[in-house]
VOPAGU-2260 file (C-alpha; in pm, 1 decimal, decimal comma):
REM VOPAGU-2260
SITE   aa  ch    i         X         Y         Z
SITE  UNK   A    0    -986,5   10744,3   18307,9
SITE  UNK   A    1    -738,9   10994,8   18272,5
SITE  UNK   A    2    -313,3   11080,0   18232,4
SITE  UNK   A    3    -156,9   11348,3   18335,2
SITE  UNK   A    4     161,2   11427,0   18098,9
SITE  UNK   A    5     394,8   11691,1   18090,8
SITE  UNK   A    6     441,9   11902,6   17781,3
SITE  UNK   A    7     828,6   11822,8   17770,0
SITE  UNK   A    8     747,7   11461,2   17769,8
SITE  UNK   A    9     419,1   11491,3   17617,8
SITE  UNK   A   10     655,8   11644,2   17259,2
SITE  UNK   A   11     905,8   11311,2   17309,8
SITE  UNK   A   12     614,7   11116,6   17308,5
SITE  UNK   A   13     379,3   11290,5   17078,9
SITE  UNK   A   14     279,7   10999,6   16875,8
SITE  UNK   A   15     215,3   10728,0   17136,7
SITE  UNK   A   16       4,1   10942,6   17310,7
SITE  UNK   A   17    -183,8   11076,8   16991,6
SITE  UNK   A   18    -285,8   10695,7   16956,5
SITE  UNK   A   19    -405,5   10643,3   17289,7
SITE  UNK   A   20    -622,1   10944,3   17283,5
SITE  UNK   A   21    -720,0   10709,6   16940,0
SITE  UNK   A   22    -795,1   10480,0   17165,2
SITE  UNK   A   23   -1017,0   10655,2   17367,3
SITE  UNK   A   24    -757,5   10788,5   17691,9
SITE  UNK   A   25    -817,1   11171,1   17786,9
SITE  UNK   A   26    -465,9   11266,0   17824,8
SITE  UNK   A   27    -432,6   11628,2   18014,8
SITE  UNK   A   28    -113,7   11826,7   17936,8
SITE  UNK   A   29      86,0   12004,2   18210,6
SITE  UNK   A   30     257,1   12281,8   18227,5
SITE  UNK   A   31     435,6   12312,8   18513,8
SITE  UNK   A   32     272,7   12087,1   18699,7
SITE  UNK   A   33     -72,6   12267,8   18631,8
SITE  UNK   A   34    -336,2   12086,8   18358,2
SITE  UNK   A   35    -331,9   12334,1   18069,7
SITE  UNK   A   36    -439,1   12137,4   17788,2
SITE  UNK   A   37    -640,1   11813,7   17680,0
SITE  UNK   A   38    -607,9   11594,5   17435,6
SITE  UNK   A   39    -875,2   11348,9   17354,8
SITE  UNK   A   40    -980,5   11171,0   17072,3
SITE  UNK   A   41   -1251,9   11336,1   16833,5
SITE  UNK   A   42   -1593,3   11219,3   16792,7
SITE  UNK   A   43   -1719,5   11024,8   16516,9
SITE  UNK   A   44   -1821,4   11243,7   16205,3
SITE  UNK   A   45   -2219,4   11234,2   16172,4
SITE  UNK   A   46   -2350,6   11024,4   15936,5
SITE  UNK   A   47   -2503,3   11223,8   15639,9
SITE  UNK   A   48   -2831,5   11131,4   15472,9
SITE  UNK   A   49   -2854,7   11136,4   15132,8
SITE  UNK   A   50   -3151,4   11254,1   14943,1
SITE  UNK   A   51   -3433,2   11437,1   15194,5
SITE  UNK   A   52   -3662,5   11499,0   14924,2
SITE  UNK   A   53   -3900,7   11212,8   14868,7
SITE  UNK   A   54   -3937,8   11094,5   14474,4
SITE  UNK   A   55   -3684,8   10943,9   14194,7
SITE  UNK   A   56   -3473,1   11130,8   13941,2
SITE  UNK   A   57   -3546,6   10898,3   13668,2
SITE  UNK   A   58   -3292,0   10845,1   13302,0
SITE  UNK   A   59   -3495,2   11118,0   13102,1
SITE  UNK   A   60   -3321,4   11360,4   13358,3
SITE  UNK   A   61   -2958,5   11329,0   13174,3
SITE  UNK   A   62   -3084,7   11408,0   12847,8
SITE  UNK   A   63   -2985,1   11668,6   12653,3
SITE  UNK   A   64   -3231,2   11930,5   12667,9
SITE  UNK   A   65   -3386,0   12032,5   12355,9
SITE  UNK   A   66   -3201,6   12352,9   12169,1
SITE  UNK   A   67   -3441,1   12635,6   12237,1
SITE  UNK   A   68   -3378,5   12504,8   12677,0
SITE  UNK   A   69   -3097,3   12587,6   12595,3
SITE  UNK   A   70   -3087,2   12932,7   12479,4
SITE  UNK   A   71   -3316,8   13006,6   12676,2
SITE  UNK   A   72   -3029,7   12930,9   12941,9
SITE  UNK   A   73   -2764,5   13149,7   12761,5
SITE  UNK   A   74   -2998,7   13452,5   12704,9
């Protein structure tokens, strides 16, 4: 369901209109009686899946590197 609101009225009641849009209502902003813009809720962000590769990292991953390997990285 859409609600048409004049831009002048929208400025006065912007906070209320944002709450209505957040609740799922679509607000059409009109300028001189003509539809001009749409205020609507944002889509929920997609869920991100962490760790797409198989396997795991064991505790030794966090051990300090051997001196020879540190030197190789610094070279």
